[in-house]
C-alpha positions in Angstrom: -4.4 10.3 12.2 -5.0 6.6 12.3 -7.9 5.4 14.4 -6.6 4.2 17.8 -8.4 1.1 19.1 -8.6 0.6 22.8 -9.8 -3.0 23.6 -10.2 -4.1 27.2 -7.1 -4.9 29.2 -6.2 -8.5 28.4 -3.1 -10.5 29.3 -4.1 -13.6 27.4 -1.5 -14.7 24.9 -2.4 -17.0 22.0 -0.4 -18.7 19.2 -0.5 -17.7 15.6 -2.6 -20.9 14.8 -5.1 -20.0 17.6 -5.3 -16.4 16.3 -6.1 -17.6 12.8 -8.6 -20.1 14.1 -10.5 -17.5 16.2 -10.3 -14.9 13.4 -12.1 -17.4 11.1 -14.6 -18.4 13.7 -15.5 -14.8 14.4 -16.6 -14.3 10.8 -15.4 -10.7 10.9 -16.0 -8.6 7.8 -12.4 -7.5 7.5 -13.2 -5.3 4.5 -14.8 -2.8 6.8 -13.4 -0.6 9.5 -16.1 -2.0 11.8 -15.0 -5.6 11.2 -11.3 -4.8 11.7 -12.2 -3.0 14.9 -14.2 -5.9 16.2 -11.2 -8.3 15.5 -8.7 -6.0 17.3 -8.9 -7.9 20.6 -7.6 -11.0 18.9 -4.6 -9.1 17.5 -4.0 -7.9 21.0 -3.9 -11.5 22.3 -1.4 -12.5 19.6 0.7 -9.4 20.4 0.8 -10.6 24.0 2.7 -13.7 22.8 6.3 -12.6 22.8 7.6 -16.0 21.6 5.5 -16.8 18.6 7.4 -14.5 16.1 10.9 -15.8 17.0 9.5 -19.4 16.9 8.0 -18.7 13.5 11.2 -17.2 12.0 13.3 -20.1 13.5 11.0 -22.6 11.8 11.2 -20.7 8.5 15.1 -20.7 8.8 15.0 -24.5 9.0 13.5 -24.5 5.5 16.8 -23.1 4.1 16.3 -22.0 0.6 12.5 -21.8 1.0 12.8 -19.1 3.7 9.9 -16.6 3.0 9.9 -17.8 -0.6 6.4 -16.2 -1.1 7.4 -12.8 0.3 7.2 -10.0 -2.3 8.4 -7.4 0.3 11.8 -6.3 1.3 13.9 -7.8 4.1 12.2 -5.6 6.7 8.9 -7.4 6.2 8.0 -11.0 7.1 4.8 -12.6 5.8 3.3 -14.7 8.6 0.2 -15.9 6.8 -1.6 -15.3 3.6 -5.0 -16.3 2.1 -7.4 -14.8 -0.4 -9.3 -12.6 2.2 -6.3 -11.2 4.1 -2.7 -11.5 5.0 -0.7 -11.0 8.2 2.8 -9.6 8.3 5.5 -8.4 10.8 7.3 -5.2 10.0 10.8 -4.5 11.3 11.6 -0.8 12.0 15.3 0.0 12.3 16.7 3.1 13.9 18.4 5.6 11.6 22.0 4.6 11.1 24.8 7.1 11.0 25.8 6.1 7.6 22.4 7.2 6.2 23.0 10.7 7.4 25.9 11.0 5.1 23.8 10.2 2.0 22.6 13.5 0.3 18.9 13.7 0.4 18.4 10.5 2.3 14.9 10.0 3.8 13.8 7.2 6.1 10.4 7.1 4.5 8.2 8.9 2.0 4.9 10.5 2.7 2.2 8.2 1.3 -1.3 6.8 1.6 -2.3 3.1 1.2 -4.8 1.4 -1.0 -5.6 -1.1 1.8 -6.7 -0.9 5.4 -4.1 -1.8 8.0 -4.9 -3.0 11.5 -1.6 -2.7 13.3 -0.2 -3.3 16.8 3.1 -2.4 18.4 4.8 -5.7 19.2 8.4 -5.0 20.3 10.5 -1.9 21.0 9.6 1.7 21.5 7.9 1.8 18.2 8.1 4.2 15.2 6.5 7.6 15.1 4.4 8.8 12.2 3.7 12.3 11.0 0.1 11.7 9.9 -2.6 13.6 8.0 -6.1 12.9 6.6 -7.7 13.7 3.3 -11.0 13.2 1.6 -10.4 11.1 -1.5 -13.8 11.9 -2.9 -12.9 15.6 -3.1 -10.0 15.0 -5.4 -9.4 13.6 -8.9 -6.0 12.1 -7.8 -4.1 13.7 -10.7 -0.4 14.0 -10.7 0.5 17.5 -9.4 -2.9 17.9 -7.7 -2.7 19.3 -4.2 -4.7 17.3 -1.6 -6.4 19.1 1.2 -4.4 17.6 4.1 -5.8 18.1 7.6 -5.7 16.8 11.1 -1.9 16.8 11.2 -0.6 14.8 14.2 2.3 12.7 15.4 1.4 9.1 16.3 3.6 6.6 18.2 3.0 2.9 17.8 4.3 1.7 21.2 4.0 -1.9 22.5 0.4 -3.0 22.8 -1.1 0.1 21.0 -3.5 -0.8 18.3 -4.6 1.4 15.4 -6.2 1.3 11.9 -4.7 3.1 9.0 -7.7 3.7 6.7 -7.3 3.0 2.9 -7.2 6.2 0.8 -7.9 8.4 3.9 -4.8 8.4 6.2 -1.5 9.7 4.9 1.7 9.3 6.8 5.4 9.4 6.8 7.2 7.0 9.2 9.9 8.4 11.4 12.7 6.1 12.7 12.4 4.6 16.2 15.3 5.2 18.7 15.7 1.4 18.8 14.7 -1.6 16.6 10.9 -2.1 16.8 8.4 -4.5 15.4 4.8 -4.2 14.5 2.2 -6.8 13.4 -0.2 -5.9 10.6 -3.4 -7.5 9.6 -4.2 -6.4 6.0 -7.5 -7.4 4.3 -7.7 -7.8 0.5 -10.5 -5.5 -0.7 -11.5 -3.5 -3.8 -9.4 -0.6 -2.5 -6.4 -2.4 -3.8 -7.4 -1.3 -7.3 -7.1 2.4 -6.2 -3.9 4.3 -7.0 -1.5 4.8 -4.2 0.0 8.3 -3.8 3.3 9.7 -2.8 2.6 13.2 -1.4 4.6 16.2 -0.6 3.8 16.7 3.1 4.6 20.5 2.8 1.8 21.3 0.3 -0.1 18.1 -0.3 0.9 17.8 -3.9 0.7 14.3 -5.5 4.3 13.6 -6.6 3.9 10.1 -8.1 1.9 6.8 -8.1 3.6 4.2 -5.9 1.7 1.0 -6.9 3.7 -0.6 -9.8 2.6 -4.2 -10.6 3.4 -6.7 -13.3 0.4 -5.6 -15.3 1.9 -2.1 -15.5 5.2 -3.4 -16.8 3.5 -5.7 -19.3 1.4 -2.9 -20.8 4.3 -0.6 -21.0 6.4 -3.3 -22.7 3.6 -4.0 -25.2 3.6 -0.3 -26.1 7.3 -0.3 -26.8 7.8 -3.7 -28.6 4.3 -4.9 -29.4 2.7 -5.0 -32.9 -0.8 -4.4 -34.4 -1.9 -7.9 -33.3 -1.7 -6.6 -29.7 -4.1 -3.7 -30.3 -7.3 -5.7 -29.6 -6.0 -7.0 -26.3 -4.8 -3.6 -25.2 -8.2 -2.1 -26.1 -9.9 -4.8 -23.9 -7.5 -3.9 -21.0 -8.2 -0.2 -21.5 -12.0 -0.9 -21.3 -12.2 -3.5 -18.5 -9.2 -3.4 -16.2 -10.2 -2.4 -12.6 -7.1 -0.2 -12.1 -7.4 3.2 -13.8 -3.6 3.6 -14.2 -3.4 0.3 -16.1 -6.3 1.4 -18.3 -4.5 4.6 -19.0 -1.3 2.8 -19.8 -3.2 0.5 -22.2 -4.5 3.6 -24.0 -1.0 5.0 -24.3 0.4 1.6 -25.6 -2.2 1.6 -28.4 -1.1 5.1 -29.4 2.6 4.0 -29.4 1.9 0.9 -31.6 -0.4 2.7 -34.0 0.4 6.5 -34.0 -1.8 7.0 -37.0 -4.8 6.0 -34.8 -3.8 8.2 -31.9 -6.3 10.9 -32.5 -9.2 8.4 -32.8 -8.0 6.5 -29.7 -7.7 9.8 -27.7 -11.2 10.8 -28.7 -12.7 7.5 -27.7 -10.8 7.7 -24.4 -12.2 11.2 -23.8 -15.8 9.9 -24.2 -15.5 6.6 -22.3 -12.9 7.0 -19.6 -12.9 8.7 -16.2 -11.1 12.0 -15.5 -8.2 10.2 -13.7 -7.5 8.0 -16.8 -7.6 11.1 -19.0 -5.2 12.8 -16.7 -2.7 9.9 -16.7 -2.8 9.6 -20.5 -2.1 13.3 -20.8 0.7 13.2 -18.3 2.3 10.2 -20.0 2.0 11.7 -23.4 3.7 14.9 -22.1 6.5 13.0 -20.4 6.8 9.2 -20.6 7.1 7.7 -17.1 5.4 10.6 -15.4 3.4 8.2 -13.2 6.6 7.0 -11.6 8.3 10.3 -10.9 6.5 13.6 -11.1 8.6 16.7 -11.6 
């Protein structure tokens, strides 16, 4: 279950600009749970301001074609501020619509963890509920098909004013639709956790179904393996040796094997000697079924 933060009662409402100013002045170490917790009273003050989000979106709409131009998320997420150390966003949570119930197998959300901490507050509406679990990342390889030891199952509701921290690679949850439209505010630090692999998990048995994080580097390495030539082998070898993300390293190994199948045995042996267990597992899974990372079955 996420860590619920209970700052002192405070009715002060501050603007987005004032929030950012105080956040910087406080010199919080947002990469740590302690630093996020210490900064929570500021998010509470921002959450008390029930006008700032509408004003922000109205100002964005005045920019016409530039509306949220730097937003890589879907239409239910608005990026309020972004900088190298952190970003701030608003999430819109819509109730389940009747049309969705007619779609076979439709799910409002998938059970997943995060490779970043989230400090969140309920801003508007009754708030979503989450079916939440915890797990010990250090006790698992993180291999496709591996069953995580999920524990501390609970249902968590993010009502207005409630503040909590979802811990990177520790909390697992599946969002349940709110009865009415709801909005949450999220402060998300950029830390080394973002190089970890994000899991989709079967909540019934804890099995890792697939890896959710898919970046441009993933696609570039896969494309190199499919259409690249021998001139690309050196670059791919460097990616396999140095990239901070184990999935990208594994895909770079696979791409080398695809380009030069006659070297596959030597590349596989070098990988076995130099790479971590999770990299070896991903290579094995992808060799068995290409695209396994994206859809385990």
